[in-house]
TORBA-197159 format. One record per residue: residue number from 1; residue in one letter; x, y, z of N, C-alpha, C in turn. Coordinates in steps of 0.1 Angstrom, whole numbers. Example, Ala and Ser with C-alpha at 12.3 -4.5 7.8 and 13.67 -1.06 7.14 Angstrom:
<recs>
{rec 1 A {132 -57 78} {123 -45 78} {132 -33 78}}
{rec 2 S {128 -22 71} {137 -11 71} {129 0 79}}
</recs>
This chain:
<recs>
{rec 1 M {-73 151 111} {-73 138 115} {-66 135 128}}
{rec 2 D {-73 129 136} {-64 124 149} {-57 112 147}}
{rec 3 K {-49 109 158} {-39 99 158} {-47 85 155}}
{rec 4 Q {-58 83 160} {-67 72 159} {-71 70 144}}
{rec 5 D {-76 81 137} {-80 81 124} {-69 77 115}}
{rec 6 L {-57 83 118} {-45 81 109} {-42 66 110}}
{rec 7 K {-42 60 122} {-37 47 123} {-47 36 115}}
{rec 8 L {-61 40 119} {-72 33 111} {-69 32 95}}
{rec 9 S {-68 45 92} {-67 48 77} {-54 41 71}}
{rec 10 K {-42 41 78} {-30 33 74} {-34 19 74}}
{rec 11 N {-40 13 84} {-44 -1 85} {-52 -5 73}}
{rec 12 L {-63 3 71} {-71 -1 60} {-65 -1 47}}
{rec 13 I {-57 9 44} {-51 10 31} {-40 1 28}}
{rec 14 S {-32 -2 39} {-21 -13 39} {-29 -28 36}}
{rec 15 S {-40 -29 43} {-48 -43 40} {-51 -44 26}}
{rec 16 Y {-56 -33 21} {-61 -32 7} {-50 -35 -3}}
{rec 17 K {-38 -28 0} {-26 -29 -9} {-22 -44 -9}}
{rec 18 K {-22 -51 4} {-18 -64 4} {-27 -73 -4}}
{rec 19 R {-39 -71 -1} {-50 -79 -10} {-48 -77 -25}}
{rec 20 L {-46 -65 -29} {-44 -63 -43} {-32 -69 -49}}
{rec 21 E {-20 -68 -41} {-8 -76 -46} {-10 -91 -46}}
{rec 22 K {-17 -96 -37} {-20 -111 -36} {-29 -115 -48}}
{rec 23 E {-39 -106 -51} {-47 -109 -64} {-39 -108 -77}}
{rec 24 I {-31 -98 -79} {-21 -99 -89} {-12 -110 -91}}
{rec 25 I {-7 -113 -79} {2 -126 -79} {-6 -139 -82}}
{rec 26 E {-17 -140 -77} {-26 -153 -80} {-30 -152 -95}}
{rec 27 R {-33 -142 -101} {-36 -141 -115} {-25 -144 -124}}
{rec 28 S {-14 -139 -120} {-1 -141 -128} {4 -155 -128}}
{rec 29 V {2 -160 -115} {5 -175 -115} {-5 -184 -123}}
{rec 30 K {-17 -180 -122} {-27 -188 -130} {-24 -186 -145}}
{rec 31 L {-18 -175 -150} {-16 -172 -163} {-2 -177 -166}}
{rec 32 K {6 -183 -156} {18 -188 -158} {30 -178 -164}}
{rec 33 M {28 -166 -158} {37 -157 -162} {50 -158 -156}}
{rec 34 P {61 -154 -162} {75 -155 -156} {76 -145 -143}}
{rec 35 Q {83 -149 -134} {85 -141 -122} {90 -126 -125}}
{rec 36 N {98 -123 -134} {102 -110 -138} {91 -102 -143}}
{rec 37 K {82 -108 -151} {71 -100 -155} {60 -97 -144}}
{rec 38 L {59 -107 -135} {50 -104 -123} {56 -93 -114}}
{rec 39 E {69 -93 -113} {74 -82 -104} {73 -68 -111}}
{rec 40 E {74 -68 -125} {73 -55 -133} {57 -52 -132}}
{rec 41 I {50 -60 -133} {34 -56 -131} {33 -49 -118}}
{rec 42 I {36 -56 -107} {34 -51 -94} {43 -37 -93}}
{rec 43 K {55 -36 -98} {61 -23 -97} {55 -11 -104}}
{rec 44 N {49 -15 -115} {43 -4 -124} {29 -3 -123}}
{rec 45 N {22 -10 -114} {7 -10 -112} {4 5 -106}}
{rec 46 N {-5 13 -113} {-7 27 -109} {-15 27 -96}}
{rec 47 E {-23 17 -94} {-31 17 -81} {-23 14 -69}}
{rec 48 L {-12 5 -71} {-3 2 -60} {6 14 -57}}
{rec 49 I {10 20 -68} {19 31 -68} {12 43 -60}}
{rec 50 N {-1 45 -62} {-8 55 -55} {-11 52 -40}}
{rec 51 L {-14 38 -37} {-14 34 -23} {-2 36 -16}}
{rec 52 K {10 35 -23} {22 35 -16} {25 50 -12}}
{rec 53 K {20 58 -21} {21 74 -18} {14 78 -7}}
{rec 54 V {0 72 -7} {-9 76 4} {-3 72 17}}
{rec 55 L {1 59 17} {6 53 30} {18 61 34}}
{rec 56 N {28 67 26} {38 74 30} {33 88 35}}
{rec 57 Q {24 94 28} {18 107 34} {11 106 47}}
{rec 58 L {5 94 50} {-1 90 62} {8 90 74}}
{rec 59 E {20 82 70} {31 80 78} {36 93 83}}
{rec 60 K {38 103 73} {45 115 76} {34 124 85}}
{rec 61 A {21 123 82} {11 129 91} {12 123 105}}
{rec 62 S {13 111 105} {14 104 119} {24 109 126}}
{rec 63 E {37 110 121} {49 114 127} {47 129 130}}
{rec 64 S {41 137 124} {40 152 127} {31 154 138}}
{rec 65 T {19 144 137} {10 145 149} {16 142 162}}
{rec 66 S {24 130 160} {32 126 173} {41 137 179}}
{rec 67 Q {48 143 170} {58 153 174} {51 166 179}}
{rec 68 S {40 169 174} {32 180 178} {26 179 191}}
{rec 69 K {23 167 196} {16 163 209} {27 160 219}}
{rec 70 G {40 157 214} {49 150 223} {59 160 226}}
</recs>
């Protein structure tokens, strides 16, 4: 993956992660869930956890790509 692909992937995944978090928040508000329960759901959501891991991996790959070219 080149630098352009990494940046695009990071942006797309980050955007999806934000939309997912927003959706969870909106549904929780609609269901009148307490704030601490909402935070727990976001913290323990498997898909969000996986997205964070992928973003971290892409960040590391991006850093190594910049270092190897710089």
